[in-house]
N, C-alpha and C positions, 0 to 999 in steps of 0.2 A: 602243386609247384608251378609257378608261372614260367613262360618260355625264357624270360630274362634270367630268372633264378637258375634254371637248368643250364643255360648257356654259360652263365658266370661261374657256376660250380665246376663245370668241365674245364673252363679256362683256368680257374684258380688252382685246380689240381696240377696243371702243367707248369705253373709258375715255379714251383720248387725245383723242377728240372732245369729251368732256364737260369735261375738266379746265381748259383755258384760259378758257372762258367762265364757269366757276362757281367759280374759285379764290377763297378768302376774302381780304378785304383784309389787307394787311400788319399784323401785330400782333394780329389776332383769334385768340384761343386756340381750338384745336379742341375739339369736344365729345368728352368722354372716355366711352367706352361699355364696360361690363364685361359680357361673357357669363358667366353663373354657373350651375353645375350639376355634373353627374356625367359619366360617359363619353359620354353622348349629346351633351354640349357640348364635350368635350375629348379624345376618344380615337378618331379625331382631330377629330370634330365638324365635318365639312366643310360643314355648312349655314352655318357662319360665313364660310367662304370665298365661298360663293355670295352670301350677304347682303352682304358687303363689296363684291364686284364689282358687284352690282346697285345699291348705293348710289352707288358711284363713277360707274357708267355713267349715272346719272340726276342727276348734278351735286352729290351730297352728298360733297364731297371734303374738307371741313374737319372730319374726324372722326379719332378715335384709339381703336382697340380696345385696352383695357388689361386687365392681369392679371399675376399672378406666374408663370403657366404660359406657356411658350414655344410657338410654332406647332408643329403635329405633322403636317406634310405637306399633302396635298390637291392636289399636282401643279402648282400655280401659285403665284407670289408673292402674298401677301396679308398683311394685318395680323392675325396669328394670336394675339396675346396674349389671354389670357382666364383664367377661373377654372373650367375644366372638370376636375374631379378624379375619375378613374376609381374606381368603387366607393364613392364618398362617399354618405353619408346626410345629408339636410338636417337631420334631428334631431341627428345627431352634430356637424355643423358648428355648429349653434346651441348645443348643450350645452357645447361646448368653446370657444366664442367665437372660432372660427377666422376668421370674416369680418372681425373688427375689424382684424387685421393686414393682411389683403389690401386693405381699404379704405385704411388708413394708407399703404400702399405705392403706391397707384395713383390715389386721389382721383377716382373716376368721377362723372360728372354723370347718367348713365343706367345702369340695370342691366337686363339681359335675363335672367330667371331661369326655367330649365326644370329643376325639381328635385323629387325625390320618388320616382323610379323604384325606387331601391334600398330606400327606406323601405317602399314598397308590397310589394316582394318579401320584405322582412323582417317583414311583417305589422304594421307600425306603424299605429295607428289614424288615421283622417282627422283627428280632433281634435288628436292629437299632432303630426301633420305641419303642420297650420294654425297651431298654437302656435309651431312652429319658424319658419314663414314670418313670423309677427308679430314674433318676436324679431329676425330678420334685417332686416326693414324698419325696426325701431326703430334698429338699429345703422347702417343706411344713412343714416337721417335725422340721427343723431348726427354722422356724417361730413359730410353735406351736407343741410341742412334743406330744400333745394329739389330733392332727388333725384327723378328720374322713374323709376318702377319698372314694368317690363313683366313680368307673371307669366303663364307658360303654363299652360293646361290641358294636361297632359302627353300625349304620344303614347300610343296604346294599347300594351299588352304582352300577349303570349300565349306565354310560354316553356313548353316541354314539362315542365319541372320545377316549374311553379307554375300549375296549372289555375285557382286562385282569383284569380290576379293580374288577369285581365281585368276582373272585376267590381269589384275593389278600386280600380282606376284610374277606373272609372265613378263610384264613390262619391266619390273625392277630387275629380275634376273637377266633379261636381255641386255640391260645397260651395265651390269656389273663388270663383265670382262673388259670393256673399253675403259671404264673408270679405273680399273686396276692397272691396265697397261699404261695409262697416263700418270698414275700415282706411284708406281713401283720405282725403286732405286736400286743400284748395285749394292749399297750397304744395307738396305732394308727392303728386301723384295716382298711383293704381295702375291700370294698364290690364290687363285680362284678354285674352290672346291665345289663341284657340282653335286649338291644335295637334292636337286629337283628331279633329275632324270630317273625314271624307273620307280619313283615314290608315288604311291597311290593313296589318296585321302580315303578311299573306300576300305582298303585292307590294311593300311599302315598307320591309321589314326583311329581314335575312338570317338572323335567329335568333329572331324573335318579339319582339325588344326594341330592337336598335340599327338606326337608319335605314341603308338602302343608298343608292345614288345617287338613285333616285327619291324616297326618303323625305327625303333632304337637300334636294332641290329643293322639295318641299312645305313643309318647315319654313322655309326661307329666304323662300318666297313668303308665308307667314303672318306672319313677323316684319316684313317690309318695310313694309307700309302703316302699321302702328302706330308703328314707329320713324321713318319718314319724317315723320309728323305731328309728332312730338316735335321733330325737327330743323328744322322750319319754324316752330316756336314755338307750336304748338297743343297742346291737351290731348287725347290720342287717346282714342277710345272703341272698344269691340269692334266689328269690322266686321259689317255686316248686309246680305246681298245684297238687291238690289232685286227685288221680287216683285209679282205681280198681287195685288189686294186685293179682298175682299168686305166691304161696309159694312153694318152693322146699327145705326142710331142708337137710343138709348134714348128712348122717347116722353116720359119725364118729366125728361129731362136739360135743363139750362139752354140757352137759345138759343145756337146756334153751336157746341155741343159734340157731337161724334160721334167714333167710332173705327172703325178697320178692322183686320182681322187676317188673316194668311195662315199656312198650315201647310206644312211640308216635312219629308220624311224625310231625315235626315242620315247614317244608317248602318243597315245591315241585317246580320243574321247568322242562322244556322239557329235558328228558334224565337223570335227577338226582333228588336227594332229600337230606334233612337233617333229621336225627332222633335223639332221646334222650331216654336214659334209666335211670330211677330213682330206686335206690336200697334203701331199708329200712330195718333196723334191727327190725324184727318183733318178736323177742324173749324177754326174761326177763333178759338176761345176755349180757354183752358187747361182740362184735365180733372183731377179730383182722384183718380180711380181708374177701373178698368176690369174687366170680366168677359167672358170668352170662353166659347163653347160649341161643341162639335163632336160628331158622332155617328160611331162606328166602324161599319163595315159587315160585318166578318168575324170578330166575336168577340174582337177585340183587348182587352187589359187593360193599364192603366197599372201599372207596378211601382215606379217612382221618379220624382220630379219635383223641379225646382229653379227658383228665381226666381219662383214663384207658389204659391198654395194650390190644389192640384188635387184634385178629388173625381170619382168615377165612380159612376153609377147605371145599371146595365145597360150599354147601348152609349153612353150620353150622358156626355161628359166636360165638367166645368165647371172653369174656372181663373180665380181672382181674383188681382189684383196682390198682390205682397209689400209690406211697409211702405215700402220704399225706391224702388220703381219704378212707383208708381201715378200720381203727379203728372207729367203730360206737357204741355209747351208745344205749341202748334200745330206740326205736322210732326215732333215728336219721337217716338221709338220706344222700345219696351222688348221684350225677348225672354225667353221662358222655354223650358225644355227638359224632356224626360222620356225615360225608357226604358219599353218595353212588351213584352208577350208576344204572339206571333203575327206576322203579316206585314201591315204597315200599308199602306193605300192613302193617298190624300191627300184627306181629307174637307174639305168646305167649313166655314169657321169664321165664326160671328157674333160681334160685339163690342158690348158695351153700355158707354157712358161714364157716369161719375158727376161 
């Protein structure tokens, strides 16, 4: 029995316990959810089965996975309809307006989109891929003005035939949060779901590209909290783990304003790493902006950053908020990320509020 089969069997056993107490009132239409992507979503895309079972087991039973593609296995019964098209490029789907027909046939309320792997492999530029994302979102909103869109920072890839693909994925994922922030609306919010962090092509794929049983479990676990928040009526935000904080208030900041920041390493590879800093408004008044600083201890250098303006002078790294994430209400957070050269420790971070 595969790991996926075993996990699904355990989850399926708990569905019967959740169903009676959480069944929707008679006449309430189910929330229609479209998984959208390439073979990672549909060939067979067993993270969908794990996600379905997890939702059912936790009482989210009034849902309907929709799509023109039928289920493709995964060893247990589940609602396997979706739009996972093996070999598909998001740029081609956008150029050929294929999504319009799929939307007309299924009328989703929520779209889960993990798309772009084949575009990266085909060396489509990040800007071209994001333009395709934008066109698809416009088509989603034409179908349903209140569409909830969950867009993945795609899982890493490291196929033997494409040594450049790993860094191309990093570049695409780095640009997705800024794209989403500029494209989101109050009526149709876009949530970025980090499928990249903590996902290993060595242990979570069988070929450097497609998730194996362990990878499917990780993908389902990342989709679940964001989708669950949509299903309970909230507007989801990208999850940010709780961490210890070090506070450094600005002496000239208005009374009641202060911020805290924490650093963590999210991935390591030979000669490089990915890091993340979370900034929190730790005061009692809103802040208009923030600046963080930390000092590397082993010669590390920043190679790329997103969601902040990052500069480095010697070992000292300074990061100031981007235009869209500087204003924070009390207890609100913002996160920026970066890749670097070397092997990172976990330096202390200071934060100054404005």
